[in-house]
C-alpha positions in Angstrom: 5.0 -23.1 -7.6 1.4 -24.1 -7.5 -1.4 -23.1 -9.7 -5.3 -23.1 -9.6 -7.4 -22.2 -12.1 -11.3 -21.0 -11.3 -13.7 -19.0 -13.7 -12.3 -15.4 -13.3 -8.5 -15.9 -12.2 -5.7 -18.0 -12.4 -4.7 -18.6 -8.7 -0.6 -19.6 -8.0 1.8 -19.3 -5.2 5.6 -18.6 -5.0 7.8 -19.2 -2.0 9.9 -16.3 -0.3 11.9 -16.4 3.1 9.4 -17.0 5.2 6.6 -16.7 3.4 4.1 -18.1 1.2 2.8 -15.5 -1.5 -0.5 -15.9 -3.5 -1.2 -14.2 -6.5 -3.9 -14.0 -9.3 -3.5 -13.5 -13.0 -7.0 -12.5 -14.9 -5.4 -13.1 -18.6 -6.6 -10.5 -21.4 -6.7 -12.3 -25.3 -4.8 -10.4 -27.3 -2.8 -7.8 -25.7 0.9 -6.7 -26.5 0.8 -4.8 -23.0 2.6 -5.7 -20.2 0.7 -6.9 -16.9 -0.7 -4.5 -14.6 0.5 -5.9 -11.5 -1.9 -3.7 -8.5 -0.8 -3.7 -5.3 -1.4 -2.4 -1.8 -0.2 -3.0 2.0 -1.6 -4.1 4.1 -4.9 -4.9 1.8 -4.6 -8.0 -0.2 -5.8 -8.7 -3.4 -9.6 -8.6 -2.7 -9.6 -4.8 -2.5 -8.9 -4.3 -6.0 -11.2 -6.7 -7.5 -13.6 -2.9 -8.8 -10.3 -1.6 -10.4 -9.1 -4.9 -11.8 -12.5 -5.6 -13.9 -12.2 -1.7 -15.3 -9.1 -2.7 -17.2 -10.6 -6.0 -19.4 -8.2 -5.3 -21.9 -4.9 -6.0 -19.9 -3.5 -8.9 -18.0 -4.1 -7.9 -14.6 -1.9 -9.3 -11.5 -3.1 -8.9 -7.7 -1.8 -10.2 -5.1 -1.6 -11.0 -0.8 1.2 -9.4 0.9 3.1 -11.5 3.5 0.9 -12.0 6.4 -2.5 -11.1 4.8 -5.1 -13.2 3.4 -3.8 -16.0 1.5 0.2 -15.3 2.1 1.3 -17.0 5.2 4.5 -16.3 7.1 6.4 -18.7 8.9 6.0 -16.1 12.2 2.8 -14.3 12.1 3.4 -11.9 14.5 7.4 -10.9 13.2 7.5 -7.0 11.6 7.3 -7.3 7.6 9.6 -4.6 6.4 9.3 -2.7 2.6 12.4 -4.4 1.4 11.0 -8.2 2.0 7.9 -7.3 0.0 10.0 -6.0 -2.3 11.7 -9.2 -2.4 8.2 -10.9 -2.9 7.0 -8.4 -5.2 9.9 -9.5 -7.5 9.4 -12.6 -7.0 5.8 -12.2 -8.6 7.0 -10.4 -10.9 9.9 -12.8 -12.4 6.9 -15.9 -12.3 4.1 -14.1 -14.2 6.8 -12.1 -16.6 8.6 -9.2 -16.7 8.2 -6.5 -17.7 5.3 -5.0 -15.5 3.3 -1.6 -15.0 2.5 -1.5 -11.3 -0.1 0.4 -9.8 0.5 1.0 -5.5 -1.8 2.3 -3.4 -0.9 3.3 0.0 1.6 0.9 1.6 1.9 -0.6 -1.9 3.3 2.6 -2.8 6.0 2.1 -0.5 7.2 -1.6 -1.2 6.9 -0.8 -4.8 9.2 2.1 -4.8 11.9 -0.3 -2.9 11.2 -2.7 -5.6 11.7 -0.2 -8.5 15.3 1.3 -6.2 16.6 -2.3 -6.4 15.4 -3.4 -9.5 14.5 -1.3 -12.4 14.9 -3.3 -15.0 11.5 -4.9 -13.7 8.7 -1.9 -14.0 8.0 -0.1 -16.8 5.7 2.2 -15.6 4.9 3.1 -11.6 2.0 5.1 -10.4 2.4 5.1 -6.8 -0.3 6.7 -4.5 -0.5 8.0 -1.8 2.9 6.5 -0.3 2.4 7.2 3.8 5.9 8.3 4.0 6.9 10.1 7.3 10.2 10.5 6.5 10.4 13.3 4.1 7.4 15.8 5.8 8.3 18.9 7.4 6.6 17.3 10.6 8.4 13.8 10.6 9.5 14.5 14.1 5.9 14.6 15.6 4.3 11.9 12.8 7.2 9.2 13.3 6.7 9.5 17.0 2.8 9.5 16.9 3.0 6.3 14.7 5.6 4.9 17.5 3.2 5.7 20.3 0.5 3.9 18.4 2.7 1.0 18.4 3.3 1.1 21.5 -0.2 1.0 22.8 -1.0 -1.8 20.3 1.4 -3.9 22.2 -0.1 -2.8 25.6 -3.9 -2.2 25.3 -4.8 -4.2 21.5 -6.2 -3.3 18.2 -9.3 -1.0 19.4 -7.4 1.5 21.4 -4.0 1.6 18.9 -6.7 1.3 15.6 -8.8 4.6 17.1 -5.2 6.2 16.7 -4.5 5.2 13.6 -7.9 6.7 12.3 -7.3 9.5 14.3 -3.7 10.1 12.4 -4.1 9.4 9.2 -7.5 11.8 8.6 -5.9 14.6 10.6 -4.6 17.5 8.3 -2.2 19.6 7.9 0.9 19.2 9.9 1.0 17.3 13.2 0.7 19.9 16.2 3.9 19.3 18.5 1.7 17.3 21.4 0.1 15.7 18.9 2.2 11.8 19.8 1.0 13.3 23.5 -3.1 13.7 23.3 -4.9 11.2 25.0 -6.1 7.9 23.5 -9.6 8.6 21.5 -12.4 6.3 22.8 -12.2 3.2 20.5 -16.1 2.7 20.9 -16.5 6.3 19.4 -15.0 4.9 15.8 -17.0 1.3 16.5 -14.1 -0.6 17.9 -13.8 -2.8 20.5 -12.6 -1.3 23.3 -11.4 -5.1 24.8 -7.8 -6.8 24.3 -8.4 -10.0 22.5 -4.7 -11.0 22.7 -3.3 -10.9 19.6 -0.6 -9.2 18.6 -0.4 -10.1 14.9 -2.6 -7.5 13.1 -1.3 -6.9 9.5 -1.6 -3.0 9.6 -0.6 -2.6 13.6 1.6 -5.4 14.4 3.6 -6.2 11.6 3.9 -2.8 8.7 3.4 0.3 10.9 6.6 1.2 12.0 9.0 -0.3 8.9 6.5 1.4 6.3 6.1 4.5 7.8 9.6 5.2 8.9 11.0 3.5 5.2 13.9 6.0 4.0 13.6 5.6 -0.1 17.2 5.9 -1.8 15.4 9.1 -4.0 18.7 9.1 -6.2 18.6 5.9 -7.8 15.0 6.5 -8.1 15.7 9.5 -10.0 18.2 7.7 -12.2 16.0 4.8 -12.9 14.8 3.5 -16.3 11.6 3.1 -14.5 9.3 6.0 -15.3 7.5 6.7 -11.7 4.1 8.8 -11.3 2.9 9.7 -7.9 -0.8 9.4 -7.4 -2.6 12.0 -4.5 -6.3 11.9 -4.0 -9.0 15.0 -4.6 -10.9 14.4 -1.6 -7.8 13.9 0.8 -5.8 17.2 0.5 -3.6 17.8 4.1 -4.0 14.0 4.8 -0.5 12.3 5.8 -0.7 9.7 2.6 -1.7 12.9 0.2 1.2 15.1 1.9 3.5 11.8 1.8 2.9 11.4 -2.0 3.5 15.3 -2.6 6.6 14.7 -0.3 7.7 12.1 -2.8 7.2 14.1 -6.2 8.8 16.6 -4.5 12.4 14.5 -4.0 11.6 12.6 -7.5 11.2 16.4 -9.4 7.9 16.3 -10.3 4.5 17.2 -9.5 1.9 14.7 -8.8 -1.0 13.5 -10.4 -4.6 13.7 -8.9 -6.7 10.7 -8.8 -10.9 10.9 -7.9 -12.0 10.7 -4.1 -9.8 10.0 -1.2 -7.1 7.6 -0.1 -9.3 4.3 -1.3 -10.6 5.4 -4.2 -9.8 2.7 -6.0 -13.2 1.3 -4.0 -16.5 0.4 -5.3 -19.3 0.1 -2.4 -17.1 -0.1 0.2 -19.0 0.6 3.6 -16.4 1.9 5.0 -14.4 4.1 2.1 -17.1 4.2 -0.7 -14.7 5.3 -3.8 -14.9 6.8 -7.6 -13.6 3.1 -9.4 -15.0 4.4 -12.7 -13.3 8.0 -12.2 -10.0 6.5 -10.4 -9.6 3.8 -13.2 -10.2 6.7 -16.2 -7.6 8.6 -14.9 -5.0 5.4 -14.3 -5.6 4.2 -18.1 -4.5 7.7 -19.3 -1.6 8.1 -16.9 -0.4 4.4 -18.1 
């Protein structure tokens, strides 16, 4: 393990099979609370800067998932699975000291639920925000088929067309119609995306994590029996979208009701040009939940 200090955080690395995982620790003096780990996937540590700044009284840990940012993989285009991510997170937690509290959003919520099923003693409270699981949706077959087609389009035509499909799929409200998986590919230009193929196939979302994340099947019996307190969050402005519905489905399987957070799927983001959120309101809700 190596460590590098800067003015705002202490940056370290841990080795994992096929990857080197980089994480940041923002220490808080005098706190007796466990460290608060904030994770996403494929979003890296940078996406949590606004939210972390609103917890100056907690030691906050963020990290770059394998294959993103500062966490290179030995095989960049290879798939990354929730179980691999869970093992990476385990290594980070053991390096900073367990137990921790976790706020996990999007694919990070999928990975954190996998972690808790396998290592419940490492986590005191998990707040799983909008896990984009398709396995538990009532329209799971259409949703899964749509994700598989998106992955095929990425392999055949590259980033722009596949990302246009991703935006269309994730922004759709309500159950997917039966023909959704076979609808024409949206025009990438309509979303400000490139139509030309740059030849790369290692995109962290479309190439590495899309299928393994959306298709992951959680062990709900083990999760319900876990000593970890699990809270599922959904966005006030994302009602009907796939990740919101995924959160509702996970909460139902756990026998609980989801907590509504302000804003949308990226509600903890600040002045993000694509998904400006409400980090003040979001942090207040997260603090009350924790």
